[in-house]
N, CA, C and O of each residue as an XYZ file, in Angstrom:
304
protein
N     -79.644    -22.920    -98.132
C     -80.752    -21.488    -97.438
C     -80.445    -20.580    -96.724
O     -80.453    -20.620    -95.493
N     -80.166    -19.736    -97.344
C     -79.702    -18.400    -96.925
C     -80.550    -16.863    -97.032
O     -81.230    -16.495    -97.989
N     -80.314    -16.179    -95.881
C     -81.961    -15.357    -95.172
C     -81.367    -14.540    -96.017
O     -80.400    -14.790    -96.737
N     -82.068    -13.385    -95.898
C     -81.974    -11.958    -96.444
C     -81.283    -11.278    -94.971
O     -81.220    -12.100    -94.056
N     -80.751     -9.849    -94.636
C     -79.672     -9.595    -94.149
C     -81.684     -8.973    -93.064
O     -81.926     -9.019    -91.857
N     -82.300     -8.658    -93.852
C     -83.535     -8.675    -93.297
C     -84.623     -9.185    -92.204
O     -85.213     -8.699    -91.239
N     -84.561    -10.514    -92.927
C     -85.066    -11.677    -92.159
C     -84.144    -12.054    -91.202
O     -84.620    -12.523    -90.168
N     -83.088    -11.977    -91.278
C     -81.948    -12.207    -89.982
C     -82.490    -11.110    -88.872
O     -83.083    -11.331    -87.816
N     -82.139    -10.004    -89.389
C     -83.180     -8.913    -88.573
C     -84.290     -9.142    -87.429
O     -84.427     -9.019    -86.212
N     -84.887     -9.487    -88.398
C     -86.387     -9.463    -87.791
C     -86.373    -10.782    -87.126
O     -87.202    -10.787    -86.216
N     -85.646    -12.074    -87.258
C     -85.914    -13.425    -86.762
C     -85.251    -13.137    -85.302
O     -85.987    -13.132    -84.316
N     -83.414    -12.821    -85.133
C     -83.146    -12.247    -84.647
C     -83.652    -11.086    -83.203
O     -83.221    -11.093    -82.050
N     -84.857    -10.037    -83.931
C     -85.144     -8.868    -82.367
C     -86.424    -10.368    -81.846
O     -86.725    -10.465    -80.656
N     -86.924    -11.211    -82.717
C     -87.979    -11.533    -82.441
C     -87.074    -13.040    -81.183
O     -87.390    -13.104    -79.995
N     -86.573    -13.512    -81.485
C     -85.759    -14.269    -80.841
C     -85.154    -13.883    -79.259
O     -84.958    -14.736    -78.394
N     -84.823    -11.903    -79.028
C     -84.531    -12.004    -77.853
C     -85.272    -10.878    -77.467
O     -84.651     -9.997    -76.872
N     -86.544    -10.708    -77.691
C     -87.450    -10.113    -77.061
C     -88.082    -10.569    -75.062
O     -88.202    -11.492    -74.257
N     -88.185     -9.811    -75.161
C     -88.294    -10.084    -73.978
C     -90.384     -9.993    -73.701
O     -91.174     -9.060    -73.850
N     -90.566    -11.355    -73.288
C     -92.070    -12.262    -73.064
C     -92.279    -10.948    -71.307
O     -91.549    -10.585    -70.385
N     -93.953    -10.665    -71.832
C     -94.861     -9.959    -70.526
C     -94.716    -11.528    -69.553
O     -94.642    -12.663    -70.026
N     -94.712    -11.266    -68.587
C     -95.117    -11.815    -67.479
C     -96.396    -13.185    -67.539
O     -96.448    -14.322    -67.069
N     -97.398    -12.250    -68.466
C     -98.126    -12.993    -69.488
C     -98.133    -13.754    -70.547
O     -98.676    -14.858    -70.597
N     -97.459    -13.148    -71.565
C     -97.272    -13.975    -72.719
C     -95.970    -15.519    -71.742
O     -95.827    -16.562    -72.379
N     -95.379    -15.419    -70.613
C     -94.495    -16.524    -70.491
C     -95.534    -17.429    -69.976
O     -95.765    -18.438    -70.642
N     -96.398    -17.162    -68.566
C     -97.239    -17.656    -68.148
C     -98.380    -18.509    -69.288
O     -99.067    -19.461    -68.917
N     -98.400    -18.065    -70.413
C     -99.522    -18.420    -71.640
C     -98.615    -19.436    -71.792
O     -98.999    -20.537    -71.396
N     -97.195    -19.340    -72.395
C     -96.623    -20.330    -73.015
C     -96.452    -21.810    -72.442
O     -96.763    -22.940    -72.821
N     -95.675    -21.136    -71.125
C     -95.586    -22.800    -69.898
C     -97.126    -23.168    -70.356
O     -97.324    -23.886    -71.336
N     -98.083    -22.680    -69.656
C     -99.552    -23.119    -69.410
C     -99.926    -23.959    -70.390
O    -100.669    -24.926    -70.221
N     -99.339    -23.559    -71.622
C     -99.816    -24.257    -73.216
C     -99.643    -26.006    -73.144
O     -98.674    -26.533    -72.597
N    -100.638    -26.697    -73.725
C    -100.724    -28.064    -73.628
C    -100.177    -27.889    -74.581
O    -100.244    -27.046    -75.475
N     -99.169    -29.361    -74.242
C     -98.877    -29.923    -75.664
C     -99.530    -31.026    -76.686
O    -100.567    -31.446    -76.171
N     -99.274    -31.662    -77.998
C     -99.610    -32.058    -78.428
C     -99.476    -33.297    -78.202
O     -98.317    -33.663    -78.006
N    -100.345    -34.137    -78.160
C     -99.835    -35.735    -78.512
C     -98.542    -35.696    -78.986
O     -97.614    -35.978    -78.229
N     -98.327    -35.344    -80.294
C     -97.089    -35.850    -81.281
C     -96.596    -35.176    -80.587
O     -96.509    -35.916    -79.607
N     -95.922    -33.751    -80.137
C     -95.012    -33.173    -79.750
C     -94.316    -33.298    -78.395
O     -93.249    -32.837    -77.989
N     -96.004    -34.681    -77.358
C     -94.848    -35.056    -75.776
C     -93.799    -35.987    -76.926
O     -92.575    -35.904    -76.819
N     -94.425    -36.822    -77.962
C     -93.686    -38.323    -78.204
C     -92.379    -37.685    -78.737
O     -91.316    -37.963    -78.183
N     -92.439    -36.506    -80.207
C     -91.027    -36.390    -80.070
C     -90.180    -35.545    -79.139
O     -89.050    -35.111    -79.367
N     -90.883    -35.393    -78.103
C     -89.450    -34.690    -76.994
C     -89.283    -35.578    -76.176
O     -88.172    -35.573    -75.645
N     -90.249    -36.655    -75.746
C     -89.497    -38.291    -75.305
C     -88.448    -38.412    -76.010
O     -87.301    -38.385    -75.563
N     -88.955    -38.641    -77.859
C     -87.775    -39.131    -78.775
C     -86.513    -38.251    -78.189
O     -85.551    -38.839    -77.695
N     -86.551    -37.097    -78.251
C     -84.964    -36.635    -78.240
C     -84.590    -36.367    -76.552
O     -83.670    -35.589    -76.297
N     -85.131    -36.853    -75.740
C     -84.822    -37.200    -75.105
C     -84.229    -38.395    -74.853
O     -83.095    -38.444    -74.377
N     -84.943    -39.491    -75.151
C     -84.078    -40.683    -75.247
C     -82.838    -40.972    -75.354
O     -81.977    -41.357    -74.562
N     -82.879    -40.634    -76.898
C     -81.556    -39.984    -77.658
C     -80.500    -39.766    -77.103
O     -79.546    -40.509    -76.872
N     -80.738    -38.380    -76.815
C     -79.779    -37.797    -76.290
C     -78.912    -38.450    -74.320
O     -77.893    -38.158    -73.694
N     -79.704    -39.077    -74.170
C     -79.403    -39.934    -72.807
C     -78.519    -41.169    -73.625
O     -77.400    -41.558    -73.292
N     -79.214    -41.602    -74.619
C     -78.574    -42.587    -74.887
C     -77.085    -41.673    -75.968
O     -76.001    -42.250    -76.044
N     -77.210    -40.853    -76.389
C     -75.976    -40.790    -77.148
C     -74.857    -40.201    -75.770
O     -73.718    -40.662    -75.844
N     -75.082    -39.428    -74.804
C     -74.605    -38.600    -74.136
C     -74.864    -39.299    -72.282
O     -75.042    -38.571    -71.306
N     -74.831    -40.283    -72.259
C     -74.572    -41.326    -71.055
C     -74.773    -40.289    -69.909
O     -75.884    -40.234    -69.382
N     -73.688    -39.392    -69.450
C     -72.871    -39.208    -68.424
C     -72.940    -37.513    -68.225
O     -72.643    -36.748    -69.143
N     -73.346    -37.087    -66.978
C     -73.580    -34.922    -66.836
C     -72.846    -34.588    -67.682
O     -73.122    -33.740    -68.531
N     -71.226    -35.518    -67.549
C     -70.586    -34.825    -68.266
C     -70.388    -34.599    -69.789
O     -70.023    -33.658    -70.494
N     -70.808    -35.926    -69.992
C     -70.521    -35.889    -71.455
C     -71.663    -35.153    -72.269
O     -71.529    -34.975    -73.479
N     -73.032    -34.635    -71.437
C     -73.906    -34.128    -71.566
C     -73.780    -32.274    -71.945
O     -74.099    -31.539    -72.880
N     -73.079    -32.118    -70.512
C     -72.398    -30.339    -70.664
C     -71.947    -30.424    -71.753
O     -72.320    -29.751    -72.715
N     -71.108    -31.235    -71.759
C     -69.797    -30.439    -72.745
C     -70.416    -30.645    -74.373
O     -69.759    -30.041    -75.220
N     -71.289    -31.224    -74.749
C     -72.122    -31.619    -75.393
C     -72.354    -30.365    -75.898
O     -71.892    -29.920    -76.949
N     -73.295    -29.639    -74.897
C     -74.256    -28.413    -75.108
C     -73.604    -27.211    -75.031
O     -74.166    -26.128    -75.195
N     -71.981    -27.415    -74.692
C     -70.910    -26.026    -74.898
C     -70.340    -26.299    -76.112
O     -69.664    -25.417    -76.640
N     -70.470    -27.235    -76.590
C     -69.752    -27.240    -77.795
C     -70.727    -26.845    -78.743
O     -70.230    -26.239    -79.692
N     -72.130    -27.014    -78.798
C     -72.985    -27.481    -80.153
C     -73.407    -25.553    -79.563
O     -73.463    -24.914    -80.614
N     -73.632    -24.753    -78.562
C     -73.428    -23.326    -78.494
C     -72.622    -22.607    -78.642
O     -72.874    -21.402    -78.602
N     -71.096    -23.167    -78.915
C     -70.253    -22.556    -78.631
C     -70.074    -22.519    -80.885
O     -69.736    -21.600    -81.632
N     -70.425    -23.720    -81.131
C     -70.713    -23.742    -82.394
C     -71.516    -22.933    -82.973
O     -71.218    -22.468    -84.073
N     -72.596    -22.637    -82.392
C     -73.830    -22.224    -83.585
C     -72.966    -20.394    -82.475
O     -72.949    -19.734    -83.514
N     -72.864    -20.214    -82.286
C     -72.202    -18.651    -81.948
C     -70.971    -17.874    -82.723
O     -70.627    -16.695    -82.795
N     -70.524    -18.996    -83.216
C     -69.482    -18.604    -84.357
C     -70.248    -18.905    -85.712
O     -69.774    -18.213    -86.614
N     -71.250    -19.693    -86.124
C     -71.794    -19.737    -86.985
C     -72.603    -18.619    -87.456
O     -72.613    -18.254    -88.631
N     -73.631    -17.803    -86.036
C     -74.579    -17.108    -86.126
C     -74.093    -15.662    -86.800
O     -73.426    -14.728    -86.356
N     -74.811    -15.944    -88.224
C     -74.456    -14.261    -88.464
C     -74.572    -13.048    -87.828
O     -75.583    -12.721    -87.206
N     -73.518    -12.311    -87.960
C     -73.256    -11.366    -87.436
C     -74.465     -9.957    -88.596
O     -74.988     -9.875    -89.707
N     -74.282     -9.009    -87.078
C     -75.275     -7.123    -88.228
C     -73.767     -6.326    -88.256
O     -73.005     -6.132    -87.309
N     -73.638     -5.993    -89.480
C     -72.803     -5.636    -89.943
C     -72.838     -3.821    -88.995
O     -71.971     -2.981    -89.238
């Protein structure tokens, strides 16, 4: 799926916008659905099995962030 430049710009603006303290507090306080909690627990369990040490977890995170940054569309 390819996104056009306007959509990419809109998503980047949304992603990088600053939340007001009230918006942040509301998002943090919002309860998770049962499905969201189950999904999160499964993801954490998988990640901990896949990367059992702190060193492996940090290396994985650094690698994925670098990969994401390299593949991220840039505005001209």
